[in-house]
N, C-alpha and C positions, 0 to 999 in steps of 0.2 A: 510433561507432568507425569508422574508416578500415581499409582493407583493412591498411596497413602497420602499423597498432598492433597487430591482431589476429593476423598474420604474427610478430610479436615476442613477442609472448604465449606463440604455441604454441613458438616456437623456446625460451622459457625453460624448458620440459619437459625439454630436452635439453642443459642446461647441466650443465658437470661435477659439480656438487651433486647434481644429480637423476636425472643418465642411468641411473645402476643400478637403482634404485626405478621410473623409468617402465618401463624395458627389461623387469623381471622381471614388472611389471602387465599388462603388454603381451603379454608371453609366457604369461602365465597364462591369458589371455582366450583367446589362441589355443590353446591346447591344450586348453580348456574346449572350445570350440566345435568343433572338429577331433575329440575323443576320442569323441564321437557317445552321449556320456551323457545329453543331452536328447532324443535319438532313441530311444533305447533306452528311457526312460521313457514316451516318449510311445506307443510303436507295442507295448510290454512285453506288453500285455492280449490282442493280436492273434496277436503272433508266439508267445506263450507256451500260449496256448489251444489252439492247432492240436498242441502236444504232450500235450494233456490236463490240462494245470495249470490249475486254477481260480484265480478273481481274490483269493478268501482269500489261497491260497499266494502267490499273485506278491507280496502285500504283505511276505510273508515273504522272498522272494527278491531284491526290489528295491527295495522302500521302506525296509526296517532299516537295510540296508549303508547306503543313501543317508543315513539320519539319524543312523546311528553316524559315518558320516565327519565330515557336518559338525557333530555335538556335538565330536568330538575336535578339530576344527580350530579349534573356537571357546576350546576349553578351553587347546590350545597358544598358541594366539593371546595370550590371558589370563594364561598363565603365561611365555611369554617375550617378550611385547611384541610390537607390528607392527614396530617401529622394528628390534629385531635382525634378525628376519626378513627384512627388504628391505636389510640391510648385510653 
């Protein structure tokens, strides 16, 4: 592969047909990265233990809502389809 070929393939992602889905995907990645959700989950045990919350309670406070959100997203994607959500 030559650099010009690779650049051409990368620029194809931003053609009129695919620009909106690509930008939505990049935007979602950006929002996920900067929302701090992974940081909350990683540091939750040490932060919440300072408030006297046990690890078992932490599962209910952080883990269950995270699981429910993931399941809800999967159900909605299966019901509506991925394509309508991106268009």
